[in-house]
C-alpha positions as CSV (number, residue, x, y, z in Angstrom):
1,X,36.7,215.3,82.6
2,X,38.8,217.5,84.6
3,X,40.2,217.3,88.6
4,X,40.9,219.6,90.8
5,X,41.9,219.8,94.4
6,X,41.7,222.6,97.2
7,X,44.6,222.3,100.0
8,X,44.2,225.1,102.3
9,X,47.7,224.7,104.6
10,X,46.3,225.9,108.1
11,X,49.7,227.0,110.0
12,X,49.2,225.4,114.0
13,X,48.5,228.5,116.5
14,X,50.4,227.6,120.0
15,X,47.3,229.3,122.3
16,X,43.6,228.3,122.3
17,X,40.6,228.8,123.8
18,X,39.5,225.7,125.7
19,X,35.6,226.8,124.2
20,X,34.4,222.5,125.5
21,X,35.5,223.1,128.5
22,X,33.3,226.1,129.2
23,X,33.3,226.3,132.9
24,X,29.3,227.7,134.8
25,X,31.2,231.1,134.3
26,X,30.4,233.1,131.6
27,X,34.5,232.4,129.9
28,X,37.6,230.2,130.7
29,X,40.6,231.4,130.6
30,X,42.7,230.7,127.2
31,X,45.2,227.9,126.8
32,X,48.0,228.7,125.5
33,X,51.3,226.4,124.0
34,X,54.7,228.2,123.9
35,X,57.0,227.7,121.9
36,X,59.4,226.6,124.8
37,X,56.9,223.5,126.1
38,X,55.4,225.9,128.6
39,X,51.5,225.1,128.6
40,X,49.6,228.2,130.3
41,X,45.9,228.4,131.3
42,X,45.0,231.9,131.3
43,X,47.7,233.5,133.3
44,X,48.9,230.3,135.4
45,X,51.7,227.7,134.8
46,X,50.2,224.8,134.0
47,X,53.4,222.6,132.9
48,X,56.7,223.2,131.3
49,X,58.2,220.6,128.8
50,X,54.5,219.9,127.6
51,X,55.2,218.5,123.4
52,X,51.1,217.8,123.2
53,X,47.7,218.4,125.1
54,X,43.9,217.7,124.0
55,X,41.1,218.6,125.8
56,X,38.1,215.9,127.3
57,X,34.3,217.3,127.4
58,X,33.2,214.8,129.8
59,X,33.9,211.3,131.6
60,X,34.1,210.6,135.0
61,X,35.8,213.8,136.8
62,X,34.5,215.7,133.9
63,X,36.1,218.0,131.3
64,X,39.9,217.7,131.8
65,X,43.0,218.6,129.9
66,X,45.3,215.9,128.7
67,X,48.9,216.4,127.9
68,X,52.2,215.2,127.3
69,X,55.1,216.1,129.3
70,X,59.4,215.2,127.8
71,X,59.7,212.5,129.5
72,X,56.8,210.8,127.0
73,X,54.5,211.0,130.8
74,X,50.5,212.0,130.2
75,X,49.1,213.8,132.6
76,X,45.2,214.9,133.1
77,X,44.0,217.9,134.6
78,X,40.7,217.9,135.5
79,X,38.7,222.0,135.3
80,X,37.8,221.7,137.9
81,X,41.8,221.4,139.9
82,X,42.6,224.7,137.7
83,X,39.7,226.3,138.7
84,X,40.5,225.5,142.6
85,X,41.6,228.1,144.4
86,X,45.0,228.0,143.9
87,X,44.8,226.0,141.0
88,X,46.6,223.2,140.3
89,X,50.1,222.9,141.0
90,X,51.7,220.2,138.8
91,X,54.6,217.1,139.8
92,X,56.7,216.1,137.7
93,X,56.5,212.0,137.6
94,X,59.4,210.7,139.5
95,X,61.8,207.5,140.8
96,X,61.5,209.2,144.4
97,X,57.5,209.1,144.1
98,X,57.6,205.7,144.0
99,X,56.6,205.9,140.5
100,X,59.9,206.3,137.9
101,X,59.8,205.0,133.9
102,X,60.7,201.4,133.7
103,X,64.4,203.1,132.5
104,X,64.8,204.1,135.7
105,X,63.9,201.3,138.6
106,X,66.8,199.6,139.3
107,X,67.0,196.4,138.6
């Protein structure tokens, strides 16, 4: 008996629609990640230097966008924050914020 194996390669896309994170409105903005690592929610820049992302459809706080930065920090941004008046203002965690990386903390 001869077995055949079919492999389909799907190229990674840098722009996806957040269908799991649909707001009560009829449509949500597209979620996009540029080759330079800029994460966009529609026309709004959410964060620079993003290396990976995923979405969460439920749980405490509701639907959310989770992403990692080049500094290996993970951020959670709730859909309500993205849709709020004025949008979301990303703040990179630093030593000045009191939450610096262990390697940045003084011994």
